[in-house]
VEXDREN-2710 file (C-alpha; in Angstrom, 1 decimal):
% VEXDREN-2710
k/r/px/py/pz
1/MET/103.2/82.0/98.8
2/GLU/106.1/82.4/101.5
3/THR/105.9/85.8/102.8
4/VAL/103.3/86.8/105.5
5/ILE/102.8/89.9/106.4
6/ALA/101.1/91.2/109.6
7/LEU/99.5/94.8/110.3
8/ASP/98.3/96.1/112.7
9/VAL/97.3/99.4/111.7
10/GLY/96.3/101.7/114.6
11/HIS/94.9/105.3/115.1
12/SER/98.7/105.8/116.7
13/ALA/101.0/104.3/115.2
14/VAL/101.3/101.4/112.2
15/LYS/103.0/98.1/113.3
16/VAL/104.1/95.4/110.9
17/VAL/105.8/92.3/111.2
18/ALA/106.7/90.4/108.6
19/ASP/108.5/86.5/108.2
20/SER/109.9/85.9/104.6
21/GLY/111.3/81.8/104.7
22/GLY/111.9/82.7/108.7
23/LEU/113.7/85.9/108.1
24/ARG/111.4/88.4/110.4
25/GLN/111.6/91.4/110.5
26/GLN/108.9/94.2/111.3
27/LEU/108.8/98.5/111.3
28/MET/106.8/100.9/112.7
29/PHE/105.5/104.4/111.8
30/ARG/103.0/107.0/112.8
31/SER/99.9/106.9/112.0
32/VAL/99.8/110.3/110.2
33/ALA/98.7/110.6/106.4
34/ILE/97.9/114.2/104.7
35/PRO/97.6/114.8/100.9
36/ALA/101.3/115.0/99.4
37/PHE/101.9/119.1/98.0
38/HIS/105.3/119.9/96.7
39/ILE/108.5/120.7/99.1
40/SER/110.8/123.1/97.9
41/GLU/114.4/122.1/99.3
42/ASP/115.5/120.2/98.1
43/SER/117.0/117.8/100.8
44/ALA/113.4/117.4/102.7
45/ARG/111.8/116.5/99.4
46/ALA/113.9/113.1/98.7
47/ALA/113.1/112.5/102.2
48/ALA/109.7/112.7/101.8
49/ASP/110.1/110.7/98.7
50/ARG/110.5/108.2/100.6
51/ASP/107.1/108.4/102.5
52/THR/104.9/109.3/99.5
53/VAL/102.3/106.7/98.2
54/THR/99.4/107.2/95.8
55/VAL/96.2/106.3/96.3
56/ALA/93.1/106.6/93.7
57/GLY/95.8/108.6/92.1
58/GLN/96.1/111.1/95.1
59/PRO/99.8/111.6/96.8
60/TYR/99.6/111.1/100.2
61/PHE/102.6/111.6/102.7
62/PHE/102.7/109.5/105.7
63/GLY/104.5/109.0/108.8
64/ASP/106.8/111.0/109.6
65/THR/106.6/113.4/106.8
66/ALA/103.4/114.1/107.6
67/VAL/104.1/114.5/110.5
68/VAL/106.5/117.1/109.7
69/GLN/105.7/118.5/107.1
70/GLY/101.2/118.8/108.4
71/ARG/100.2/120.6/110.7
72/ALA/100.9/120.1/114.9
73/ASP/97.2/118.3/115.3
74/VAL/96.9/116.3/112.6
75/GLU/95.9/112.8/113.7
76/SER/93.8/109.6/112.5
77/GLY/90.5/109.7/112.0
78/LEU/89.0/108.2/114.9
79/SER/85.7/106.9/113.6
80/GLU/84.2/103.6/112.8
81/SER/84.7/104.2/109.1
82/TRP/88.1/104.5/109.2
83/ILE/89.1/101.9/107.3
84/THR/87.9/102.7/104.0
85/THR/89.4/106.6/104.2
86/PRO/92.5/107.7/101.7
87/GLN/94.2/107.8/104.3
88/TYR/93.9/104.8/105.4
89/ALA/94.9/103.1/102.1
90/ALA/98.0/105.4/102.8
91/LEU/98.9/104.0/105.6
92/PHE/98.4/100.4/104.3
93/LEU/100.6/101.2/101.1
94/GLY/103.0/103.0/102.8
95/ALA/103.9/100.1/105.0
96/VAL/104.4/97.8/101.5
97/LYS/106.7/100.4/100.7
98/ARG/108.8/101.0/103.8
99/LEU/108.8/96.6/103.6
100/SER/110.2/96.8/99.9
101/LEU/113.0/99.6/101.2
102/LEU/114.0/97.9/104.3
103/PRO/118.1/95.7/104.3
104/ASN/116.6/93.1/102.9
105/PRO/113.3/94.3/100.9
106/VAL/110.3/92.2/101.6
107/THR/108.0/91.8/99.1
108/SER/103.1/92.0/98.9
109/ASP/103.6/89.8/95.5
110/ARG/102.0/86.6/96.5
111/ALA/102.2/87.7/100.0
112/ILE/99.6/86.8/102.6
113/PHE/98.6/90.0/104.4
114/VAL/96.6/89.0/108.2
115/VAL/95.1/92.6/109.4
116/GLY/92.7/93.4/112.3
117/LEU/89.7/95.2/113.2
118/PRO/87.9/96.1/116.4
119/ALA/86.2/93.6/118.0
120/LYS/82.7/95.3/117.8
121/TYR/83.6/96.0/114.1
122/PHE/84.9/92.8/112.9
123/ALA/81.3/91.1/112.1
124/GLN/80.2/94.1/109.3
125/GLN/83.8/95.4/108.0
126/ARG/85.7/91.9/107.4
127/SER/84.7/90.6/104.2
128/LEU/85.0/94.8/103.5
129/LEU/88.5/95.2/104.4
130/LYS/89.7/92.2/102.4
131/THR/88.0/93.8/99.4
132/THR/89.4/96.9/99.9
133/LEU/92.8/95.8/100.4
134/GLN/92.9/93.1/98.0
135/GLN/92.4/95.9/95.4
136/HIS/95.7/97.6/97.1
137/VAL/97.7/94.4/96.6
138/PRO/95.8/91.7/93.5
139/GLY/98.5/89.5/94.0
140/ALA/98.5/89.0/97.7
141/GLU/95.7/86.9/100.6
142/ILE/94.1/89.0/103.4
143/ILE/92.9/87.1/106.1
144/VAL/91.0/89.9/108.6
145/ARG/90.7/89.2/112.4
146/PRO/89.8/90.3/115.3
147/GLN/92.6/92.8/117.0
148/PRO/92.1/90.6/120.5
149/MET/93.0/87.6/118.3
150/GLY/97.1/88.9/117.9
151/PRO/97.8/88.7/122.0
152/TYR/96.7/85.0/122.4
153/CYS/98.3/83.6/119.4
154/CYS/101.6/85.0/121.1
155/ILE/100.7/82.1/123.4
156/GLN/99.6/79.6/121.6
157/PHE/102.2/79.9/118.7
158/ASN/105.7/80.0/118.6
159/PRO/107.7/82.4/115.9
160/ASP/107.5/80.2/113.3
161/GLY/104.3/79.5/113.6
162/THR/104.9/75.6/115.4
163/GLU/102.5/74.9/118.1
164/ASN/103.4/76.5/121.9
165/ARG/104.0/72.4/123.3
166/GLU/104.8/74.5/126.5
167/ARG/101.4/75.1/126.8
168/ASN/97.6/73.1/126.0
169/MET/95.4/75.4/124.2
170/ALA/92.7/73.0/123.7
171/ASP/92.4/72.7/128.4
172/GLU/92.9/76.1/128.9
173/SER/90.7/78.8/128.8
174/TRP/92.2/82.7/128.2
175/GLY/91.2/86.2/128.4
176/VAL/92.6/89.2/126.6
177/VAL/92.0/92.5/126.8
178/GLU/94.0/95.3/123.9
179/VAL/94.4/98.5/125.4
180/GLY/94.3/100.9/121.2
181/HIS/94.7/104.0/120.6
182/PHE/90.8/104.3/118.8
183/THR/89.8/101.1/120.6
184/SER/90.5/99.0/123.4
185/ASP/89.1/95.3/123.2
186/PHE/88.0/92.3/124.7
187/ALA/88.6/88.7/123.6
188/LEU/88.1/85.1/125.6
189/PHE/89.0/82.1/124.8
190/LYS/87.7/79.0/125.9
191/GLY/89.7/75.5/124.8
192/GLY/91.2/77.4/121.8
193/VAL/87.9/78.8/120.7
194/TRP/86.9/82.6/120.2
195/THR/83.6/83.3/122.5
196/GLU/81.2/86.0/121.3
197/HIS/79.9/86.2/124.2
198/GLY/83.1/87.1/125.6
199/SER/83.7/90.2/122.7
200/GLY/83.6/93.6/122.9
201/SER/84.7/97.2/122.5
202/CYS/84.7/100.2/124.6
203/LYS/87.4/103.5/123.5
204/GLY/90.8/103.3/123.3
205/GLY/93.9/105.3/124.6
206/TYR/93.0/108.6/122.8
207/VAL/91.0/109.4/126.4
208/ALA/94.2/109.1/127.9
209/ALA/95.8/111.4/125.9
210/GLU/92.5/114.2/126.5
211/GLU/93.1/113.6/129.5
212/LEU/96.8/114.5/129.1
213/SER/96.3/117.6/127.3
214/ARG/93.1/118.8/130.2
215/LEU/95.7/118.3/132.5
216/LEU/98.7/120.4/131.3
217/GLN/96.2/123.2/130.5
218/GLU/94.6/123.1/133.9
219/ARG/97.8/122.7/136.1
220/ASP/100.8/124.5/133.7
221/GLY/98.8/126.5/130.8
222/ILE/100.8/124.0/128.7
223/ASN/98.4/123.7/125.1
224/VAL/99.4/120.5/123.3
225/SER/97.3/118.8/120.2
226/PRO/96.6/115.2/120.5
227/LEU/99.6/114.2/118.6
228/GLU/102.0/115.4/120.5
229/ALA/100.0/114.0/124.3
230/THR/99.3/110.5/122.8
231/ALA/103.5/111.0/121.8
232/ALA/103.8/112.2/125.8
233/ILE/102.6/109.3/126.8
234/GLU/105.0/106.4/125.0
235/ALA/108.1/108.9/125.1
236/GLY/107.6/109.8/129.0
237/SER/107.9/113.5/128.1
238/ILE/107.7/117.0/126.2
239/ARG/109.7/119.3/125.2
240/ILE/108.7/122.8/125.8
241/PHE/110.4/125.3/125.1
242/GLY/113.7/123.4/124.4
243/LYS/113.3/122.0/127.3
244/LYS/112.8/118.5/127.7
245/VAL/109.9/117.9/130.9
246/ASP/109.0/114.7/132.5
247/ILE/105.4/114.4/131.8
248/LYS/105.3/110.8/134.2
249/PRO/103.3/112.4/137.2
250/TYR/101.0/113.1/134.9
251/LEU/100.0/109.9/133.8
252/GLN/98.3/108.2/136.0
253/SER/95.5/110.6/136.7
254/ALA/95.6/110.8/132.6
255/GLY/95.0/107.4/132.6
256/MET/92.6/107.0/135.0
257/PRO/89.2/107.6/132.9
258/ILE/89.9/105.2/130.4
259/ALA/90.9/102.6/133.5
260/ALA/87.7/102.8/134.9
261/GLU/86.3/102.5/131.3
262/ILE/88.3/99.0/130.4
263/LEU/87.9/97.2/133.9
264/GLU/84.2/98.3/133.6
265/HIS/84.1/96.6/130.7
266/ALA/86.1/93.8/131.7
267/THR/84.1/92.8/134.2
268/GLY/80.8/92.5/132.5
269/LEU/81.9/90.5/130.1
270/MET/84.6/88.5/132.1
271/GLU/83.8/88.4/135.6
272/ARG/81.4/84.8/135.5
273/ASP/84.2/83.7/133.5
274/ALA/87.5/85.3/135.1
275/ARG/88.1/83.4/138.5
276/ALA/88.8/79.9/136.4
277/LEU/90.9/81.6/133.3
278/ASP/94.6/81.0/133.6
279/GLY/95.1/84.2/133.1
280/ILE/93.7/87.6/131.2
281/ILE/96.3/88.8/129.0
282/ILE/96.7/93.1/128.7
283/ALA/97.9/94.3/124.9
284/GLY/98.6/96.3/122.7
285/GLY/100.2/100.6/123.3
286/GLY/97.8/101.8/126.0
287/ALA/98.4/98.2/128.1
288/PRO/101.3/100.2/130.7
289/LEU/98.5/102.6/131.8
290/VAL/96.0/100.4/132.8
291/TYR/98.0/97.4/134.1
292/GLN/98.4/97.9/137.4
293/GLN/94.5/98.4/137.8
294/LEU/93.2/95.3/135.9
295/GLN/95.5/92.9/137.9
296/ALA/94.5/94.7/141.1
297/LYS/91.1/93.1/140.1
298/TRP/92.4/89.8/138.5
299/PRO/96.1/88.5/139.7
300/HIS/96.6/86.0/137.3
301/THR/96.7/89.8/134.5
302/VAL/100.1/89.4/132.7
303/LEU/101.4/91.7/130.7
304/ALA/102.7/91.2/127.4
305/ASP/105.8/91.2/126.2
306/ASN/106.7/94.7/123.9
307/SER/102.6/95.2/124.0
308/ARG/102.4/98.0/121.5
309/MET/103.8/95.4/119.1
310/THR/101.7/92.3/120.4
311/VAL/99.2/91.7/117.6
312/ALA/101.7/92.3/114.8
313/GLU/103.7/89.6/116.7
314/GLY/100.7/87.5/116.6
315/PHE/99.0/87.9/113.6
316/CYS/102.5/87.3/111.9
317/ARG/102.6/84.2/113.6
318/LEU/98.8/82.5/113.1
319/GLY/100.2/83.5/109.6
320/CYS/103.5/81.1/109.8
321/ALA/101.2/78.4/111.9
322/LEU/98.6/79.1/108.3
323/ARG/101.5/79.0/105.6
324/ALA/102.9/75.8/108.0
325/ASP/99.7/73.8/107.5
326/ARG/99.2/74.8/104.2
327/ARG/102.7/73.1/103.0
328/LEU/102.3/70.1/105.1
329/ARG/98.6/69.9/103.2
330/ALA/100.4/69.8/99.9
331/ALA/103.5/67.7/100.8
332/ARG/100.6/64.8/101.4
333/ALA/98.7/65.6/98.6
334/ALA/101.7/64.8/96.6
335/ALA/103.1/62.4/98.5
336/GLN/99.5/60.4/97.8
337/ALA/99.9/61.3/94.5
338/THR/102.8/59.4/93.4
339/LYS/101.7/56.1/95.0
340/GLN/98.6/56.2/92.7
341/PRO/99.2/53.6/90.3
342/ALA/99.9/54.7/86.3
END
């Protein structure tokens, strides 16, 4: 298996990083999927073809087309059963399709897929997710890991999957806070080992989107959907009657409720170990909303580079490491076989 495909199928956006023999490519699109319907205008229909997949015989629009053609308040379902929905399947298949349409196409045949689950759902949903996705890509291998393992793998491995020799992870301990849209996930690694008592989840960035919607309505009389509010937080602005309005002054207030909840959960899970940790990585699309609050409590908190893509990037590095290890084992076995007497 030569290709590694890492996916962070979030409730706000789908993030993908793929490595084909050292060629690294990535993409991202909005996590919106709706049942497809006929589009009468020729150019719009042609554009929608790129964003259409079939799930159990039903065509679905995903990504940009789903946002444009769907209602303004369409958003991914925020529920723990999401991985079993046709919307999740459409987003997964949409990622596979988008990869096949890149200038350097990435195929899913015999690929290694690395995907994630929120920490609190990992144990109960790991096998279910693997089985479900295997039905969509029967020739591929599916590896499921907890979401916060992605940011950790970004410091454990180099992009090609080799060990990061600048650090000795066997002698270091790290905390991870990954702020996703649906959940914020926590993990504690001691000497390179995942610790069960340091893992957990709480509410995610959707709380900030809800608070921003409330603030805009309360202060300015502006009604925005959850999808609009999420996009506004990411862009720092919102379009109102033809004008781009800066909403950065609202962001600190919008982020306060979720920052308080994340800080409370992080304290409960990490307080006992925080002082002795080498660092606490904060990643995910909502990381900038809460970074300052966490750093004020724990000064060795670090904001991950390109925090929104960190989970997918880390999973890709993990997949590359597994691929390299298998190649090495196969080479050793082949060399050993040639030494056997005829």
